[in-house]
Wavefront OBJ file of the C-alpha trace (Angstrom):
o trace
v 0.264 12.868 -3.924
v -2.088 10.891 -3.193
v -2.338 7.654 -1.798
v -5.047 4.811 -1.208
v -5.136 1.858 0.989
v -7.160 -0.357 1.914
v -7.719 -4.314 2.707
v -10.604 -7.051 2.390
v -10.109 -10.377 4.851
v -7.754 -11.619 1.758
v -6.418 -8.745 0.077
v -4.975 -5.185 0.335
v -3.690 -2.710 -1.490
v -1.329 0.593 -1.095
v 0.079 2.656 -3.002
v 1.269 6.151 -4.133
v 1.001 7.868 -6.793
v 2.052 12.086 -8.283
v -0.111 13.834 -10.523
v -2.280 10.754 -11.425
v 1.132 8.621 -11.653
v 1.636 5.470 -9.865
v 5.313 5.963 -7.487
v 5.005 2.984 -5.660
v 2.494 -0.414 -4.351
v 3.070 -2.817 -2.173
v 3.397 -6.316 -3.992
v 1.655 -8.482 -1.088
v 2.520 -11.516 -2.981
v 6.021 -11.262 -4.199
v 6.564 -9.417 -0.145
v 8.235 -6.023 -1.786
v 7.660 -2.612 -3.035
v 7.699 -1.929 -6.256
v 8.118 1.380 -8.584
v 6.731 1.241 -11.555
v 8.585 4.521 -12.983
v 9.354 4.857 -16.815
v 13.089 5.260 -17.895
v 12.916 8.398 -19.063
v 12.010 10.215 -15.831
v 14.667 10.800 -12.653
v 13.955 8.052 -10.559
v 11.947 8.690 -7.353
v 12.782 6.173 -4.564
v 11.031 5.517 -1.536
v 12.793 5.597 2.236
v 13.769 2.199 3.321
v 11.249 0.667 5.408
v 8.260 2.142 3.266
v 6.980 -1.234 1.978
v 7.413 -2.831 6.131
v 4.995 0.175 6.518
v 2.705 -1.184 3.877
v 2.335 -4.245 6.056
v 1.864 -3.050 9.292
v -1.195 -0.808 7.850
v -2.332 -3.653 6.562
v -2.563 -5.211 9.714
v -4.452 -2.338 11.360
v -6.746 -2.384 8.549
v -7.104 -5.940 9.122
v -8.000 -5.526 12.768
v -10.065 -2.834 12.234
v -12.030 -4.405 9.820
v -12.519 -7.382 12.293
v -13.510 -4.900 15.210
v -16.210 -3.188 12.661
v -17.691 -6.317 11.407
v -18.278 -7.068 15.203
v -19.709 -3.970 15.866
v -22.034 -3.832 13.373
v -23.415 -7.503 13.835
l 1 2 3 4 5 6 7 8 9 10 11 12 13 14 15 16 17 18 19 20 21 22 23 24 25 26 27 28 29 30 31 32 33 34 35 36 37 38 39 40 41 42 43 44 45 46 47 48 49 50 51 52 53 54 55 56 57 58 59 60 61 62 63 64 65 66 67 68 69 70 71 72 73
């Protein structure tokens, strides 16, 4: 299992993958989680609240980014 999470002042990313295949990502523009899985596999669903958790993680990431920028000055 693999997770990518990161942010900038204006953008963010949160994505989960398994065996090199993307299983879920947060679409922050449309405010929803996306499960881009092909129809020929058994669908893997993430628990309710995964998108909301990703949004909260983005807020924390941006706050940490601001603190790091301030500390570097």
